[in-house]
C-alpha positions in Angstrom: -60.3 -23.4 26.3 -60.8 -21.2 23.1 -62.1 -22.8 20.2 -62.1 -20.6 17.0 -64.5 -21.0 14.5 -64.6 -22.4 11.0 -61.0 -21.6 9.3 -59.6 -19.3 12.0 -56.0 -19.8 13.9 -54.9 -18.7 16.9 -51.3 -17.8 17.1 -49.2 -16.8 19.9 -46.7 -14.2 18.1 -42.7 -15.1 18.6 -41.1 -11.9 20.4 -40.2 -8.6 19.3 -36.7 -8.5 17.3 -34.6 -6.2 19.4 -31.5 -6.5 17.0 -31.0 -6.8 13.6 -29.1 -10.0 11.9 -26.0 -7.7 12.1 -26.4 -7.1 15.8 -27.5 -3.4 15.7 -30.1 -2.2 18.1 -33.5 -1.6 17.1 -35.0 1.3 18.7 -38.8 0.5 20.2 -39.8 3.3 17.8 -39.0 0.5 14.8 -39.5 -2.7 16.5 -42.4 -5.2 15.2 -43.8 -8.4 15.9 -42.7 -11.0 13.9 -45.0 -12.5 11.7 -43.9 -16.1 13.0 -45.3 -18.1 16.3 -46.8 -21.0 17.4 -50.7 -22.1 16.7 -52.3 -22.3 19.9 -55.9 -23.4 18.5 -57.6 -23.9 15.2 -61.1 -24.0 13.7 -62.8 -27.2 12.5 -62.3 -26.1 8.8 -58.1 -25.6 9.4 -56.2 -28.7 7.6 -52.6 -26.7 6.9 -51.7 -26.6 10.5 -52.2 -28.1 13.9 -52.0 -27.1 17.5 -48.2 -26.9 18.6 -46.7 -25.9 14.9 -44.6 -23.2 14.4 -46.1 -20.6 11.3 -44.9 -18.1 9.3 -47.7 -15.9 8.6 -49.2 -12.8 6.7 -48.6 -10.0 9.0 -51.6 -7.6 7.5 -53.8 -10.0 7.5 -53.8 -11.2 11.2 -55.7 -9.2 14.0 -55.4 -8.6 17.6 -57.0 -10.5 20.1 -58.7 -9.4 23.6 -57.1 -12.5 25.0 -53.3 -10.7 25.2 -51.0 -9.0 23.1 -49.2 -11.7 22.0 -52.5 -13.8 20.7 -53.5 -13.0 17.0 -56.4 -14.4 14.8 -55.5 -15.2 11.2 -57.6 -17.2 8.8 -56.1 -20.5 7.2 -55.4 -18.5 4.0 -53.1 -16.3 5.7 -51.0 -19.0 6.9 -47.7 -19.0 4.4 -45.7 -21.8 5.8 -45.2 -24.4 8.8 -41.7 -25.1 9.9 -39.5 -26.4 12.9 -36.9 -24.4 14.9 -33.7 -24.5 13.4 -35.1 -25.4 9.7 -32.6 -23.2 7.3 -34.2 -22.4 3.9 
């Protein structure tokens, strides 16, 4: 198991969005990974979330990792919110 250092969070990013909210298909050129996902590992200094939480994170503060295309690393300050599936704003 991978153990991130200090305030780092590893996130398994949710799938790529292939259509917009109105059902219009998005071409591959414009598809982007969503800034949401599930926490898979946390460092010792992280208290804002736990493994298994669904999180919304800042897209441009996270980085790719060598652990797979869908795993990103983010500092705890880049976590904007935690949520449960089905939560509405």
